[in-house]
C-alpha positions in Angstrom: -92.2 110.0 -107.5 -95.7 110.6 -106.8 -96.8 109.4 -103.6 -98.6 106.5 -102.5 -102.0 106.5 -102.7 -104.3 104.8 -99.9 -108.0 104.8 -99.3 -108.9 102.3 -96.6 -108.2 103.8 -92.8 -106.6 100.6 -91.5 -103.9 100.9 -94.3 -103.2 104.5 -93.6 -103.0 103.7 -89.9 -100.5 100.9 -90.7 -98.3 102.9 -92.7 -98.1 105.4 -90.0 -97.4 103.1 -87.3 -94.4 101.7 -89.9 -92.7 105.0 -90.0 -92.4 105.8 -86.6 -91.2 102.2 -85.9 -88.4 102.4 -88.6 -87.5 105.9 -86.7 -89.2 108.2 -88.3 -91.5 111.1 -87.5 -94.5 111.4 -89.1 -96.1 114.9 -90.3 -99.6 115.2 -91.7 -101.6 117.8 -93.5 -105.0 117.4 -93.6 -107.0 119.2 -96.6 -110.1 118.7 -98.6 -108.4 118.8 -102.1 -108.4 120.9 -104.6 -104.4 121.6 -103.9 -102.8 125.2 -104.6 -100.1 126.7 -103.9 -101.0 127.5 -100.1 -101.6 123.9 -99.9 -97.9 122.9 -101.2 -96.2 125.3 -98.6 -97.8 123.4 -95.7 -96.6 120.1 -97.0 -93.0 122.1 -97.5 -93.4 122.8 -93.9 -94.4 119.2 -92.8 -91.4 118.1 -94.6 -88.9 120.5 -93.0 -90.5 119.2 -89.4 -91.1 115.6 -90.2 -89.3 112.7 -92.0 -92.5 110.9 -93.1 -95.1 113.5 -94.6 -98.7 112.5 -95.4 -101.2 114.4 -97.0 -105.6 113.6 -96.2 -107.7 114.5 -99.0 -111.2 114.6 -97.6 -114.3 116.5 -98.8 -115.8 115.9 -95.0 -119.6 116.0 -95.6 -120.4 116.7 -92.0 -119.1 120.2 -91.7 -121.1 121.5 -94.4 -124.5 122.8 -93.7 -127.8 121.9 -96.3 -127.3 125.0 -98.4 -123.7 124.8 -98.6 -121.6 124.0 -101.6 -120.6 119.9 -100.5 -122.1 118.8 -104.0 -119.9 121.4 -106.0 -117.0 121.9 -103.9 -113.8 121.6 -106.3 -112.5 117.9 -106.7 -109.4 116.7 -108.8 -107.5 113.9 -107.3 -105.2 112.9 -109.9 -104.1 116.7 -110.3 -103.6 116.8 -106.7 -101.6 113.6 -106.7 -99.4 114.9 -109.6 -98.5 118.0 -107.1 -97.8 116.0 -104.1 -94.3 115.7 -104.8 -92.8 116.1 -101.5 -95.3 113.7 -99.6 -94.9 110.0 -99.2 -98.8 108.8 -98.8 -101.6 110.5 -99.7 -105.0 109.3 -98.0 -107.8 110.0 -99.6 -111.1 107.9 -97.9 -114.8 107.2 -99.5 -117.3 109.3 -96.6 -118.5 105.8 -95.7 -115.1 104.8 -95.0 -114.6 107.8 -92.4 -118.2 107.5 -91.2 -119.0 103.8 -91.3 -122.7 102.3 -91.0 -124.4 103.4 -88.1 -121.6 106.4 -86.8 -123.0 108.7 -84.4 -120.4 109.8 -82.5 -119.3 113.5 -82.6 -116.8 116.0 -81.2 -118.5 118.7 -79.6 -116.5 122.1 -79.4 -117.5 124.9 -77.1 -116.9 128.8 -76.9 -114.4 129.0 -79.7 -117.4 127.7 -82.6 -119.6 130.3 -81.0 -118.1 133.8 -82.9 -116.8 134.4 -86.1 -118.0 131.8 -88.8 -119.7 129.5 -86.0 -122.1 132.1 -85.6 -123.1 131.4 -89.5 -122.1 127.9 -89.8 -124.2 125.9 -87.4 -122.3 122.5 -86.9 -119.7 123.0 -89.3 -116.8 123.3 -86.5 -118.7 120.2 -85.1 -117.9 118.4 -87.9 -114.3 119.8 -88.9 -113.1 118.8 -85.0 -114.8 114.9 -85.7 -113.1 114.6 -88.6 -109.7 116.2 -87.6 -109.8 114.1 -84.2 -110.5 111.0 -86.5 -107.6 111.9 -89.0 -105.2 112.0 -86.0 -106.4 108.7 -84.2 -105.5 107.0 -87.8 -102.1 109.0 -87.7 -101.1 108.6 -84.3 -97.9 110.9 -82.7 -97.1 113.4 -85.2 -96.8 117.0 -86.3 -99.8 118.5 -87.8 -99.3 121.4 -90.0 -103.0 124.0 -90.9 -103.1 127.4 -92.4 -103.8 130.6 -90.5 -106.5 131.3 -93.1 -109.0 129.4 -91.2 -107.7 130.6 -87.5 -110.5 129.8 -85.8 -110.7 126.4 -87.0 -106.8 126.2 -86.0 -107.4 127.5 -82.7 -110.4 125.2 -82.1 -108.4 122.4 -83.7 -105.3 123.5 -80.9 -108.1 123.2 -78.0 -109.2 119.9 -79.4 -105.9 118.0 -79.2 -105.5 119.7 -75.4 -108.7 118.9 -74.1 -108.5 115.2 -75.3 -104.5 114.7 -74.7 -103.9 113.7 -78.2 -100.2 113.0 -79.1 -100.0 115.9 -82.3 -98.3 118.7 -82.1 -100.5 121.3 -84.3 -98.5 124.1 -86.3 -100.0 127.4 -87.7 -98.5 128.3 -91.0 -98.7 131.9 -92.3 -101.2 133.0 -94.8 -100.3 132.1 -98.2 -101.2 134.6 -100.9 -101.3 135.7 -104.2 -99.0 138.5 -105.4 -101.9 141.0 -105.5 -102.8 140.1 -101.7 -105.9 137.7 -102.7 -105.7 134.7 -99.6 -105.1 131.1 -101.6 -108.4 129.3 -101.2 -110.0 126.5 -103.1 -113.1 128.8 -103.3 -111.2 131.2 -105.5 -112.0 128.8 -108.5 -115.5 129.9 -108.8 -114.8 133.8 -108.6 -115.1 135.3 -112.3 -112.6 137.6 -112.8 -114.6 140.9 -112.3 -115.3 138.9 -108.7 -112.0 138.3 -108.2 -110.6 141.7 -108.5 -113.4 142.7 -106.1 -112.3 140.0 -103.6 -109.3 142.3 -103.6 -110.9 144.7 -101.0 -110.7 142.0 -98.1 -107.0 141.9 -98.1 -106.8 145.9 -98.8 -109.1 146.6 -95.7 -107.4 144.3 -93.4 -104.0 146.0 -94.5 -105.4 149.6 -94.0 -106.7 148.1 -90.2 -103.1 147.0 -89.4 -101.6 150.3 -90.8 -104.2 152.4 -88.6 -103.8 149.8 -85.4 -99.7 150.2 -85.9 -100.0 154.1 -85.2 -102.0 153.5 -82.5 -105.7 153.5 -83.4 -107.3 151.4 -80.5 -110.9 152.0 -81.1 -112.8 148.7 -81.8 -115.4 150.1 -84.0 -113.2 152.6 -86.2 -111.3 149.9 -87.1 -114.3 147.7 -88.2 -115.6 150.6 -90.0 -111.5 150.9 -91.9 -112.2 147.3 -93.1 -116.0 147.6 -93.6 -115.3 150.9 -95.7 -113.5 148.8 -98.4 -115.3 145.7 -98.1 -118.7 147.0 -98.5 -118.4 148.2 -101.8 -117.1 144.7 -102.9 -119.2 142.4 -101.2 -122.4 140.7 -102.2 -123.4 140.0 -98.2 -121.2 140.3 -95.2 -121.4 137.8 -92.2 -119.0 139.8 -90.3 -115.9 142.2 -90.1 -114.9 141.9 -86.4 -111.7 142.6 -84.2 -111.5 139.6 -81.4 -109.3 138.6 -79.0 -106.8 136.2 -81.0 -107.0 133.4 -77.8 -110.8 133.5 -77.2 -112.2 135.1 -80.2 -114.3 137.2 -78.1 -114.9 140.5 -80.0 -114.1 144.0 -79.0 -117.5 146.0 -79.3 -118.5 149.4 -80.0 -117.0 151.6 -77.4 -114.5 149.1 -76.2 -110.7 149.8 -76.5 -108.5 147.0 -78.0 -105.8 145.6 -76.4 -102.4 145.1 -77.7 -103.0 141.7 -79.3 -105.9 141.7 -81.4 -107.3 139.6 -84.9 -109.5 141.6 -87.5 -111.7 138.9 -89.8 -113.7 138.9 -92.2 -115.9 136.4 -94.1 -118.3 137.9 -96.6 -119.6 137.0 -100.3 -118.7 138.0 -103.7 -121.1 136.9 -106.1 -122.2 133.7 -104.8 -118.7 132.4 -103.0 -117.9 132.9 -99.6 -114.5 133.9 -98.7 -112.6 134.7 -95.2 -109.6 136.0 -94.7 -108.0 137.8 -91.1 -105.2 139.7 -89.9 -103.0 139.8 -86.6 -102.9 143.2 -85.6 -99.8 144.5 -83.9 -97.7 142.1 -81.8 -100.9 139.6 -81.3 -99.0 136.6 -81.5 
């Protein structure tokens, strides 16, 4: 049975309130649509944690920069609805519903938004934090499931929930990969067959860094170079290859030794498509 489609924020708030009033726990999976198997894994996980599952589909304009892909970001609402057999409700508002006339409020995030993607996408995480806070405000008390591919986003959302005392349990779900290791992403649809083959360098580089880490390599530069050895020949351009603390996201620099908890993270372009990937190293949690 297809999920109920809602377009208006107050209608969405009402169904979430009704679900809780009937004794159900609400689970929410915020997305920008163009759903793939990784998104559907998040929905299944939400279904295990909650009896009433809602999926939001909203291509959020405030998290895109002026030269980014807002206009061409893939959109397929009918196809998405057909895939969401595990969801009870889908909330897919228009931009004007989420940002009403006169809108001027934003959720500013701090140090967690400065490294990694924050250094290359000014204002991106402010847009993410704002729209997710709006979604949580409409959903009310709930459990929210996010993919760990967007690791920095997940860390920021957890910080927002803690700092603003939001009644939300935030759950991270491991990166969902294709059989050959490519991290699933809606933007993979932009890749040509040749570019998709080149994109496998991201997961190969991260896997090699993890193997080196497991046998005792702790030099930050050496770990980055292992990854770059795979990524440089494949990428059209590289934003960053970093090894960072998994909580603070502060990078370890040349000459520093990586601790027992670490995250290796990449952002690069293959062709014109910006891809991100990451891997927790050692016993990082």
